[in-house]
N, C-alpha and C positions, 0 to 999 in steps of 0.2 A: 415155398412160395412157387406158383410158374404160371404162367399164361398163353394164350394161344400159340402164340410167337414166340415164345422163349420158357427156358426151363432153366430156375436157379439153378447156378453151378454147387455141384456137393462137396464136400472136404477136400477129395486127388483134385478136382477140377481146379479150384480154388487156389490150390496150391502149385500146379501147373501154371496158371496164371499167372502167378508170383513171381516164378522161374521165368518163364517165358518174357515179362516185364522188365526182370531183372538184366535179362540175357540182355533184352533192344539197347537198355541203358547203358550198359557195357560199351555195345558196339558202337555207338554212337557217338559216347565219350572217347572210344579209340578212337574211331574216324575222325575226329575234332581236333584229337589231338594230335593225330599224323597230318591233319594238313597244316597245323600250326606250326611242326616242327620242321616241316618241310618248308614251310616259307619263312622261318625262322633261319631255315640249312643257307636259302636261297639269297639273305639276305634284304626281306621286303620287310622284317619287323623292325630294323632299324629305326631309331629316334628319326636320324638325317632322310627317310624317305617320308616321314609324317610330318618334318616340320612344315612342309608347304601349307599344312592346311590352318596354322597359327597366322598365316601372315591376313591381315586385315583386306587387302587386296584380294585374297583369294575367297575370302568369307563371301564377300559383297559380291563377287563373282558367282561362286556357287547359287546365293540366294536369287540373283539373276537367272541363273541357271534351272532352278527348280523352279520360278514364277512362269517362266517362260515351259514350262512344260504343263503345269499346272493350268493355264491359262487356254493353251489347247484342248485340254480335256474339259475344261468347264463349259468352253464354247461347244463341244463337241457333246458335252453330256445334254445340255440344253436343247441342244440342234435335234439330236437324235431322240432325246424323248416327246419333242412335239412331232416328230416324224413319226416316233413308233406309236403314239396315239393315234394318229391320221391314217393309219396303215392297219391298224389293229381295227378301229371303227367301222374303215371299210370292206375290212374281211368277213366282219359279223354282221354288215347289212344284208337285207332281205332282198336288194336287186342282184341278180342274179351277174350281171355284166359288172359291178362294182366290186362286187364280191371274187371274180374272176381275174380282173384287173390288177387286185391288191395283191390277191394271192401269187401271180405270175411278178409281181416287182418284188415281194420277199424274197419268192425263191429264186431270184434273181440277184438280189442284192446279198445277198449273204451264202451267196456260193463263191466269188471271188476273192482270194484274201486283200487285207484293208491296205496294203503295199502295192497291190498292184490298182488298186483304186485312187493309192496318193498319186501313181504313175500315169495315169490316164488325166487327173487333172493338171498335171506337171508339162505330161508333153502334150496332151490336146489341147491345152490351150497355146501353145509356144512360147510358155514364158512368160503370158501376159497375166495369169492369175499366181498371185506371192504361194511361195512357200507355205507359208502358216495355214492360209485355207486349204491347198491342198491335202494339208495334213489333217485340217479340218473337217474338209469334206469326205475323203477318203473315211476318216474315223465315223460321221455323222452317220452316210450310206448303208453302212454293215452295222454297225451299234443301232440304230434305227429298225434295220430289218428284226433283230435278233429282241430287243425290248419288245415290238406288236407284238411278235408270238408270245414275248410272256404275260403282258397284257391280255391276249385275246383267252390264253388260258386262264387267268384270274378270273376274268369273266364269263368264262363257261362254267367254272366251278362255285360261282354264288348260285344259291337255289331258284330253281322257276319260279317256285311260288313269290316270291319276290316283284319278280320281273310281272307274274300276272298281277300281283296287288298292284303296282302301280302304273299298268295298264287301266285296272278296274276304277283306279282313281280319276280316270282321265286325263293323265299324261302321257304326250306323244312321246314317238322312237328313240327322238333326240333328246329329250327331257329324262327319259329313261334311263337312256344311256350314260349323258352326263351328270345326272342326279343320284342315282341308285348306283348301275353297277360298276360304273369306273371306280369312284370312291371305293368301292369294298374290292376291288380287284387291287389297286395301287396299296392296299391295307394288307391285306394277304399275300401279293407278290413282292411285299419291300425286301425282303433278303435278295431275292433273286434278282431285284431294280441295281440295289446295292453292288452285288458282286459285280454287275456289268459293268458300273460304273467302275470300279478296280480294272478292268477289265480296259476299259479306254484308257485311265491312267497308263497303265503300263504297255499298251499297244503305241501311245502317243510315243515312246522310243524308237518304233518306225522310222519317224519324219527326221530322225538322226541322218537315213540314207539319201533322202529327196535334198538335203542340203539346210536342215533347220535346226538353229544352233539352239539344243533344248539339254537335259540333264544330262544324258548318255554321251551326247557329242562332245561337251564341254570337260565332262570328266576323262574320256578321253584321250583329246587332246591336253590335257593339264599331265595326266600320264605320261603320254610321249615326250612333253616337256621337258616334265622332272623324273624321267626312268622312275617313275613310283605308280607305275597303272596297277600291279596288283591291290595297295593300297586306296587308290583312285575308286576303282572300282568297288572297294568294300563301306568306301564312306558315302558313294553312290546308292547303294544297294540298301545303306542304311536310313539314309534319305526316302529313299519309295519306301521302305518298310515303314517307319515314323506316318509318312504320309496316308498308307494305308490303313493304320491303325487309326487315326486322325478321322479319317471316313468312316469308317466301322462304330466309333463312340460316336458321330453325328448322326447315324443311322440309328444307331440305337434310342439315342436321346427322342428324334422324330417318332420311333415307331413307339415307344414310350408315350409320346404326349398323342398320337393317334388315339391309342387304346385307350387314354383315358379321357380323349376329348368324345370317342363313341359311347365311352358308358354315362358320360354326362349328357348326352345328347336323347338318351332314351327315356321316353316319360314315364313319371312314376305311373305305378299301378293306382288308378282309383278304387275308392270302395263300391260295391254294387249299392245302390239304394233299395232301401225297401220297397217291397209292392203296395201298392196302393190297396186298400181294400184287406191287407192280411188280417186274416181273424185273431184277435189277443185270446189268450189262453183266461 
């Protein structure tokens, strides 16, 4: 079978795909084995390098560092979603001045690096703004601009007939955006929004440079103190992977719930009543 964009592979193509898959797996396993051997040769896999993580105090400090990272990410995500929604609505406005102003803001905010924005608040305030809020504000401005583009693309992807039908029902422009377009845009662009949330979580590690004690800073300090920098970074990576996996799982549950709610909200088809005066055979 074949389609317009894809031809089903034949016997030779399937054989080549299997060979390439096996070769790729062998190469990846070989690279992992080489890395493990090198770490073991350097003495980084000895039990003494990992014993620090069995201490209750270290585990408690690890949890606190993780929560410091998550706290920055949560506040930044909430503010970025609010900022992104406002910018997306302004960019879709029929008023030219508002649309141009929002476009200029989006282009300006998404151009500088996140770390540079953190430095703006840190040095611009001369230390008056705590490092926590310097990190949050930097993440908010950059990711708010990105989320605004995601939402704008989702709104533009909604069929125009729904907008016209909403206006025909007498809804105002704000009601159409709030009740019709934005909910569908959020539902359709949810994977992209979740991906940006993961980016916020990972970019929170940049707060390490401005002096905020989050997961990465705590891990490097621990590795320097116990001379186990490689095990500490491995543990940090595992924590980040577990957190991102949790976010992805929650996003799947939310997406499933939204899809179920959308199906329940659809009105059932009503039978067409018999016309009055229909002649009886």
